C-alpha positions as CSV (number, residue, x, y, z in Angstrom):
1,M,17.8,-71.0,123.7
2,A,18.2,-67.2,123.3
3,F,21.2,-65.5,121.9
4,D,22.3,-62.0,123.1
5,L,24.4,-59.5,121.1
6,K,26.9,-57.6,123.2
7,Q,29.6,-55.1,122.5
8,S,32.8,-55.2,124.3
9,L,36.2,-53.5,124.1
10,R,39.4,-55.4,124.2
11,L,42.9,-53.9,124.2
12,S,45.7,-56.0,122.5
13,Q,49.1,-55.4,120.9
14,Q,49.9,-56.5,117.3
15,L,53.0,-56.2,115.2
16,L,51.9,-54.6,111.9
17,M,54.2,-54.9,108.9
18,T,53.9,-51.7,106.9
19,P,54.6,-52.0,103.1
20,Q,57.7,-49.8,103.7
21,L,59.0,-52.2,106.4
22,Q,58.3,-55.2,104.2
23,Q,60.3,-53.6,101.4
24,A,63.2,-52.9,103.8
25,I,63.3,-56.5,104.9
26,K,63.1,-57.7,101.3
27,L,66.1,-55.5,100.4
28,L,68.1,-56.9,103.3
29,Q,67.9,-60.5,102.0
30,L,68.4,-59.7,98.3
31,S,71.6,-60.8,96.7
32,R,73.7,-58.1,95.0
33,L,72.5,-58.9,91.5
34,E,68.9,-59.1,92.7
35,L,69.4,-55.7,94.3
36,E,70.7,-54.1,91.1
37,K,67.8,-55.5,89.2
38,F,65.3,-54.2,91.8
39,V,66.8,-50.7,91.9
40,T,66.8,-50.6,88.1
41,S,63.1,-51.5,88.1
42,Q,62.3,-48.8,90.7
43,L,64.1,-46.2,88.5
44,E,61.7,-47.2,85.7
45,E,58.6,-47.2,87.9
46,N,59.1,-44.2,90.1
47,P,59.5,-40.9,88.1
48,V,60.8,-39.1,91.3
49,L,63.9,-41.3,91.4
50,E,66.9,-40.7,89.2
51,E,70.4,-41.9,89.0
52,G,72.8,-39.3,90.5
53,I,76.3,-38.4,89.5
54,V,79.4,-39.8,91.2
55,E,80.4,-37.5,94.0
56,S,83.9,-36.5,94.8
57,S,85.9,-38.2,97.5
58,E,85.5,-35.2,99.9
59,E,81.7,-35.2,99.3
60,R,81.6,-38.9,100.0
61,V,83.5,-38.5,103.3
62,Q,81.1,-35.8,104.4
63,T,78.1,-38.0,103.3
64,E,79.4,-41.0,105.2
65,M,80.1,-38.9,108.4
66,H,76.6,-37.5,108.2
67,A,75.1,-40.9,107.7
68,E,76.9,-42.2,110.8
69,K,75.4,-39.4,112.9
70,T,71.9,-40.0,111.6
71,E,72.0,-43.8,111.6
72,E,68.7,-45.4,112.6
73,Q,68.4,-48.6,114.7
74,A,68.2,-51.9,112.8
75,I,64.9,-52.0,110.9
76,N,63.9,-55.5,112.2
77,D,64.5,-54.7,115.8
78,H,63.1,-51.2,116.1
79,M,59.8,-50.8,114.4
80,E,59.2,-47.4,116.0
81,S,62.3,-46.0,114.4
82,A,61.3,-47.3,111.0
83,T,57.8,-45.9,111.4
84,G,59.3,-42.6,112.5
85,I,61.1,-42.3,109.2
86,V,57.9,-42.6,107.3
87,D,56.2,-40.0,109.6
88,K,59.0,-37.6,109.1
89,V,58.9,-38.0,105.3
90,S,55.1,-37.6,105.2
91,G,55.3,-34.2,106.8
92,E,52.1,-34.6,108.7
93,N,52.9,-31.6,110.8
94,S,53.2,-29.3,107.8
95,G,50.1,-29.9,105.8
96,N,51.4,-33.1,104.1
97,E,54.4,-31.2,102.6
98,L,57.8,-32.9,102.6
99,D,60.4,-31.2,104.8
100,W,63.2,-30.8,102.3
101,E,65.5,-29.3,104.9
102,S,65.7,-32.7,106.5
103,Y,66.5,-34.3,103.2
104,S,70.3,-34.2,102.8
105,K,73.0,-35.9,100.8
106,S,73.0,-38.7,103.4
107,H,69.7,-39.9,102.0
108,E,71.3,-40.8,98.7
109,S,72.4,-44.4,98.4
110,A,76.1,-44.6,99.3
111,A,77.6,-46.0,96.1
112,P,81.4,-45.6,96.0
113,T,83.1,-43.6,93.3
114,S,84.6,-45.5,90.5
115,S,88.3,-46.3,90.6
116,T,88.7,-45.0,87.1
117,S,87.9,-41.7,85.4
118,K,86.8,-43.2,82.1
119,S,83.6,-42.1,80.6
120,R,80.6,-44.4,80.2
121,D,81.3,-44.8,76.5
122,E,84.9,-45.8,77.1
123,E,83.9,-48.4,79.8
124,A,81.3,-50.0,77.5
125,P,82.4,-53.3,76.0
126,N,83.1,-53.5,72.3
127,Y,80.3,-54.8,70.2
128,E,82.4,-57.7,68.9
129,N,82.9,-58.9,72.5
130,I,79.2,-59.2,73.2
131,I,78.2,-62.9,73.3
132,T,74.9,-63.9,71.8
133,K,72.6,-66.4,73.4
134,A,73.9,-69.9,73.4
135,R,72.1,-72.4,71.3
136,S,70.3,-75.2,73.2
137,L,70.7,-78.9,72.4
138,Q,67.3,-79.1,70.9
139,E,68.0,-76.1,68.6
140,H,71.3,-77.7,67.6
141,L,69.6,-81.0,66.7
142,M,66.8,-79.4,64.8
143,A,69.3,-77.5,62.7
144,Q,70.9,-80.8,61.7
145,V,67.5,-82.4,61.0
146,G,66.7,-79.5,58.6
147,E,69.7,-80.5,56.5
148,L,68.6,-84.1,56.2
149,D,66.7,-85.6,53.2
150,F,63.5,-86.2,55.2
151,D,59.9,-86.0,53.9
152,E,57.3,-84.1,55.9
153,T,56.3,-87.1,58.0
154,E,59.8,-88.0,58.9
155,K,60.5,-84.3,59.8
156,K,57.5,-84.4,62.1
157,I,58.7,-87.6,63.8
158,A,62.2,-86.2,64.2
159,S,60.7,-83.0,65.8
160,V,58.7,-85.1,68.3
161,I,61.8,-87.2,69.1
162,V,64.0,-84.1,69.6
163,G,61.3,-82.5,71.7
164,N,61.4,-85.5,74.1
165,I,65.2,-85.3,74.5
166,D,66.2,-83.7,77.8
167,D,69.1,-81.3,78.4
168,R,71.4,-84.3,79.2
169,G,70.8,-85.7,75.8
170,Y,68.6,-88.7,76.7
171,L,65.3,-89.6,75.1
172,Q,62.6,-89.5,77.9
173,T,59.9,-91.4,76.1
174,S,59.6,-94.8,74.4
175,I,58.9,-95.5,70.7
176,E,55.6,-97.1,71.6
177,E,54.4,-93.9,73.4
178,I,55.3,-91.8,70.4
179,A,53.5,-94.1,68.1
180,N,50.3,-94.2,70.3
181,L,50.4,-90.4,70.8
182,E,51.1,-89.3,67.3
183,N,49.7,-92.3,65.3
184,F,53.0,-93.0,63.5
185,D,54.3,-96.3,62.3
186,I,56.7,-97.9,64.8
187,D,59.2,-99.0,62.1
188,L,59.3,-95.5,60.7
189,I,59.9,-94.1,64.2
190,E,62.7,-96.5,64.8
191,G,64.3,-95.5,61.5
192,V,64.1,-91.8,62.2
193,L,65.4,-92.4,65.8
194,D,68.4,-94.3,64.4
195,T,69.2,-91.3,62.2
196,V,68.8,-88.8,65.1
197,Q,71.2,-90.9,67.2
198,R,73.8,-90.4,64.5
199,L,73.7,-86.6,64.9
200,D,76.2,-84.5,66.8
201,P,76.9,-84.9,69.7
202,L,77.6,-88.6,69.8
203,G,75.4,-90.6,72.1
204,V,72.4,-88.2,71.8
205,G,68.9,-89.7,71.8
206,A,70.0,-92.8,73.9
207,R,67.4,-94.1,76.4
208,D,69.9,-95.1,79.0
209,L,73.6,-95.0,79.9
210,K,74.4,-98.3,78.3
211,E,72.9,-97.3,74.9
212,C,74.6,-93.9,75.1
213,L,78.0,-95.6,75.5
214,Q,77.3,-98.2,72.8
215,L,76.3,-95.4,70.3
216,Q,79.6,-93.6,70.9
217,V,81.6,-96.9,70.5
218,R,79.8,-97.8,67.3
219,L,79.8,-94.4,65.7
220,G,83.3,-93.5,66.9
221,N,84.8,-96.7,65.4
222,L,86.0,-97.8,68.8
223,R,84.9,-101.4,68.6
224,D,87.4,-104.1,69.7
225,G,85.0,-106.7,71.2
226,V,86.1,-106.3,74.8
227,V,85.0,-102.7,75.1
228,E,81.5,-103.7,73.8
229,M,81.3,-106.7,76.1
230,V,82.2,-104.6,79.2
231,I,79.5,-102.0,78.4
232,E,76.9,-104.6,77.6
233,H,77.3,-106.9,80.6
234,H,79.6,-105.4,83.2
235,L,78.7,-101.7,83.9
236,T,78.1,-102.5,87.5
237,D,81.5,-104.0,88.0
238,L,83.0,-101.1,86.1
239,E,81.3,-98.6,88.4
240,T,82.8,-100.4,91.5
241,R,86.1,-100.9,89.7
242,N,86.0,-104.6,90.1
243,Y,88.3,-105.3,87.2
244,Q,89.3,-108.7,88.3
245,A,85.7,-109.9,88.1
246,I,85.4,-108.5,84.6
247,A,88.6,-110.2,83.4
248,K,87.5,-113.5,84.9
249,A,84.1,-113.3,83.3
250,L,85.4,-112.4,79.8
251,K,88.4,-114.7,80.2
252,V,90.9,-112.0,79.0
253,P,94.1,-110.7,80.7
254,L,93.6,-107.9,83.2
255,E,95.8,-105.6,81.1
256,R,93.3,-105.9,78.3
257,I,90.5,-104.8,80.7
258,F,92.6,-101.8,81.8
259,D,93.0,-100.8,78.1
260,S,89.2,-101.1,77.6
261,V,88.5,-99.1,80.7
262,E,90.7,-96.3,79.4
263,V,88.7,-96.2,76.2
264,I,85.4,-96.1,78.1
265,A,86.6,-93.4,80.4
266,E,87.0,-91.1,77.3
267,L,83.4,-91.5,76.4
268,E,80.8,-88.8,77.4
269,P,78.0,-90.1,79.7
270,I,76.1,-86.8,79.3
271,P,76.0,-85.9,75.6
272,G,74.1,-82.7,76.2
273,R,76.6,-81.3,78.7
274,Q,78.2,-78.8,76.3
275,F,74.7,-77.4,75.5
276,G,73.8,-76.5,79.1
277,S,70.8,-74.1,79.0
278,D,71.7,-72.3,82.2
279,A,73.7,-69.2,81.8
280,T,76.9,-68.9,83.8
281,Q,76.1,-67.0,87.1
282,Y,79.0,-64.8,88.1
283,I,79.5,-64.0,91.8
284,V,80.0,-60.3,92.6
285,P,81.3,-59.9,96.1
286,D,79.3,-57.5,98.4
287,V,82.3,-56.7,100.6
288,Y,86.1,-56.8,100.3
289,V,88.4,-57.8,103.2
290,F,92.0,-57.0,102.9
291,K,95.0,-56.4,105.1
292,L,96.1,-52.7,105.4
293,G,98.9,-51.6,107.7
294,G,98.8,-54.9,109.6
295,E,95.0,-54.7,110.3
296,W,92.2,-56.4,108.5
297,T,89.9,-53.9,106.8
298,V,86.4,-54.2,105.5
299,S,85.2,-52.2,102.5
300,L,81.8,-52.3,100.9
301,N,81.7,-53.0,97.2
302,E,78.9,-50.8,95.8
303,E,80.4,-50.5,92.4
304,G,77.7,-50.8,89.8
305,L,74.8,-50.0,92.1
306,P,72.9,-47.0,90.7
307,R,73.3,-43.9,92.9
308,L,69.8,-42.9,93.7
309,K,68.6,-39.4,94.4
310,I,65.4,-37.4,94.3
311,S,64.8,-35.5,91.0
312,S,65.3,-31.8,91.5
313,M,62.4,-31.1,89.2
314,Y,59.9,-33.1,91.2
315,K,61.4,-31.7,94.4
316,D,60.7,-28.2,93.2
317,M,57.2,-29.2,92.2
318,A,56.5,-30.6,95.7
319,S,57.8,-27.5,97.3
320,S,55.7,-25.1,95.2
321,G,52.5,-26.8,96.1
322,K,50.8,-25.7,92.8
323,Q,49.4,-29.1,91.8
324,A,45.8,-30.3,91.8
325,S,44.8,-32.4,94.8
326,G,45.0,-35.7,92.9
327,D,48.4,-34.8,91.5
328,K,49.7,-33.6,94.8
329,A,48.7,-36.9,96.6
330,Y,50.4,-38.9,93.8
331,L,53.5,-36.8,94.0
332,Q,53.7,-37.1,97.8
333,D,53.3,-40.9,97.6
334,K,56.1,-41.3,95.1
335,L,58.3,-38.9,97.1
336,K,57.8,-40.9,100.3
337,S,58.4,-44.2,98.5
338,A,61.6,-42.8,96.9
339,V,63.1,-41.5,100.2
340,W,62.2,-44.7,102.0
341,L,63.9,-46.8,99.3
342,I,67.1,-44.7,99.5
343,K,67.2,-45.0,103.3
344,S,66.5,-48.7,103.2
345,I,69.4,-49.3,100.8
346,Q,71.6,-47.2,103.2
347,Q,70.4,-49.3,106.1
348,R,71.1,-52.5,104.2
349,Q,74.6,-51.6,103.3
350,R,75.5,-50.5,106.9
351,T,74.1,-53.7,108.3
352,I,76.1,-55.8,105.9
353,F,79.2,-53.8,106.9
354,K,78.6,-54.3,110.6
355,V,78.0,-58.0,110.2
356,T,81.1,-58.5,108.1
357,E,83.3,-56.4,110.4
358,C,82.2,-58.6,113.3
359,I,82.9,-61.8,111.4
360,V,86.4,-60.6,110.5
361,K,87.0,-59.7,114.1
362,R,86.0,-63.2,115.3
363,Q,87.7,-65.1,112.5
364,K,90.9,-63.2,112.3
365,E,93.0,-66.4,112.6
366,F,91.2,-67.9,109.5
367,F,92.2,-64.9,107.4
368,E,95.7,-65.1,108.7
369,M,96.4,-68.8,108.6
370,G,93.6,-70.6,106.7
371,V,90.6,-72.9,107.1
372,E,92.3,-75.1,109.7
373,H,92.0,-72.2,112.1
374,L,88.3,-71.4,111.4
375,K,86.5,-71.1,114.7
376,P,83.0,-72.5,115.4
377,M,80.4,-69.7,115.2
378,I,76.6,-69.4,115.1
379,L,74.2,-66.6,114.2
380,K,73.6,-65.8,117.8
381,D,77.2,-64.9,118.4
382,I,77.1,-62.1,115.8
383,A,73.6,-61.0,116.8
384,E,74.7,-60.4,120.4
385,D,77.8,-58.6,119.3
386,I,76.0,-56.0,117.1
387,G,72.7,-55.9,119.0
388,M,70.4,-57.4,116.3
389,H,68.1,-60.3,116.0
390,E,69.3,-63.7,114.7
391,S,66.7,-63.5,111.9
392,T,68.3,-60.2,110.7
393,I,71.7,-61.8,110.7
394,S,70.3,-64.8,108.7
395,R,68.9,-62.5,106.1
396,V,72.1,-60.4,105.9
397,T,74.4,-63.5,105.4
398,S,72.2,-65.2,102.8
399,N,73.5,-64.8,99.2
400,K,76.1,-62.3,100.3
401,Y,79.7,-62.9,99.4
402,L,83.0,-61.7,100.7
403,H,86.2,-61.3,98.7
404,S,89.4,-61.9,100.6
405,P,92.9,-63.3,100.1
406,R,91.4,-66.7,101.0
407,G,89.0,-66.5,98.0
408,I,85.4,-65.5,97.5
409,L,83.3,-67.0,100.3
410,E,79.6,-66.7,101.2
411,L,79.0,-65.1,104.6
412,K,77.1,-68.2,105.6
413,Y,80.4,-70.1,105.2
414,F,81.7,-68.7,108.5
415,F,78.8,-70.1,110.5
416,N,79.3,-73.8,111.3
417,S,78.9,-76.3,114.1
418,S,81.7,-77.3,116.4
419,V,83.5,-80.6,117.0
420,M,85.0,-81.3,120.4
421,K,88.6,-82.4,120.6
422,S,90.0,-84.7,123.3
423,D,91.7,-81.8,125.1
424,G,88.3,-80.1,125.6
425,E,88.8,-77.5,122.8
426,S,86.4,-77.2,119.9
427,V,87.2,-77.1,116.2
428,A,84.9,-75.9,113.3
429,S,83.3,-78.6,111.2
430,E,84.7,-77.0,108.1
431,S,88.2,-77.5,109.5
432,V,87.4,-81.2,110.0
433,K,86.2,-81.5,106.4
434,R,89.4,-79.9,105.2
435,M,91.4,-82.5,107.2
436,I,89.4,-85.3,105.6
437,D,89.9,-83.8,102.2
438,E,93.7,-83.6,102.8
439,L,93.8,-87.2,104.0
440,V,92.1,-88.5,100.9
441,K,94.3,-86.4,98.6
442,V,97.5,-88.1,99.8
443,E,96.1,-91.7,100.2
444,D,97.4,-94.7,98.3
445,T,94.9,-95.0,95.4
446,K,95.5,-98.7,95.3
447,R,94.5,-98.9,98.9
448,P,92.2,-96.0,99.6
449,L,91.2,-95.0,103.1
450,S,87.9,-96.4,104.4
451,D,85.7,-94.3,106.6
452,Q,86.7,-96.2,109.6
453,R,90.4,-95.7,108.8
454,I,89.7,-91.9,108.5
455,V,88.1,-92.0,111.9
456,E,91.2,-93.6,113.4
457,L,93.5,-91.0,111.7
458,L,91.4,-88.2,113.1
459,E,91.5,-89.7,116.6
460,E,95.3,-89.5,116.4
461,K,94.9,-85.7,116.0
462,G,92.6,-85.6,119.0
463,I,89.3,-85.3,117.0
464,Q,86.7,-87.9,117.9
465,L,84.0,-88.5,115.2
466,A,81.6,-91.3,114.5
467,R,82.0,-93.2,111.3
468,R,78.6,-92.1,110.0
469,T,79.7,-88.5,110.6
470,V,82.8,-89.0,108.6
471,A,80.7,-90.5,105.8
472,K,78.4,-87.5,105.9
473,Y,81.3,-85.0,105.7
474,R,82.9,-87.1,102.9
475,E,79.6,-87.0,100.8
476,Q,79.3,-83.2,101.4
477,L,82.9,-82.9,100.0
478,G,81.9,-84.9,96.9
479,I,84.3,-87.7,97.7
480,A,83.3,-91.2,96.6
481,P,83.4,-94.2,98.9
482,S,86.8,-96.1,99.1
483,S,85.5,-98.9,96.8
484,R,85.0,-96.4,94.0
485,R,88.3,-94.5,94.6
486,K,90.4,-97.6,94.2
487,R,92.7,-97.6,91.2
488,F,94.5,-100.6,89.7
489,F,96.7,-98.8,87.3
């Protein structure tokens, strides 16, 4: 069988993602803190970029007016417009020289002026207010081990034990595994473990919840017989609040069980809780929504974002054209990258503003009267209103937060499914969750509402839901089943 080689031409269309466009899409989905970190890294990597001074209010108004006139189409929906930006910057029609006449103040990132006139030194926190890195649970335990009268072998065993204690404070390996792995005597390991379990915090080094509670009872001098028996044999009944069964099994009055339960409730099931290794993550809103003159107003929060501009020194160097060919190419590349970054940040901020403005327009009743009036809304609704693709709206609303009189909310919060009412109208699922939450808050704790009873109460309000849907919403709200919400005292 013979094989022939042939050449043929084929015309096809492909969507190519340029590095610049990929960067623009990446910027769109970054959270505010991630954007600040990214911009800071770009200031370090690109010598052409520098942080500009804060412009006056008049200059800012002129900048924003000029930015509105020159606003490009959304990056994701109009590839040709995005590509045109690069072509303009590259200056292909002028011998690869940048057209600095087209570079105006509107190309600088639109960070707002600070509301205060203090200098940087005055705004800096005092040194005594700077908090050092929190010590981990393992570091806390090893500091105590270092103060004990241990020999070298015991210190090594203690180090292995502490190294196998997780952030919750529980030992994640058995004594036998430590003995086999490190070739230590089991009795010696048990002795060291007993000492480690006496360290602060109480209950640390336990292998399960029962041992954790027992350690706290023993070391905290809380023994009274009944408390220990409840922990030893009736944790399951305790979890389901079946106090009558516990009283019957231990043959003690129910009031005595109630007293023991109060003691157990004061114990800490997660000894390492206070030594959480994760630093607190503070939410900085991307936009502010407030009522001004009877109308809801949207304002971008760009405080803290570095104001980017092109270094005048490198601008002059590029305009002079007195560099070697290699230096000239490097400079042109950095200049194009810098201008693209500035424009991408501008585009990101304008897109966030448009999306938020549309959300506020659609959810005006929510801001006026509360979550009960939140309307069902999907990404497609906003996409159609502002002429963008749903994927762009999804990126814009991810990890972006809105500050309003109703609190700080993620933009994703406003997109939720609808639940049909008996009169044919629809209500947002978040509103239904709020109703469930309110019903549970006012329930009789001795006779808590079952999921079926909640279904019946919602039906009285014209909302028809299946019991499994109510159970799902209840779990999402972090509400325990009725059997675990029951109180006897």
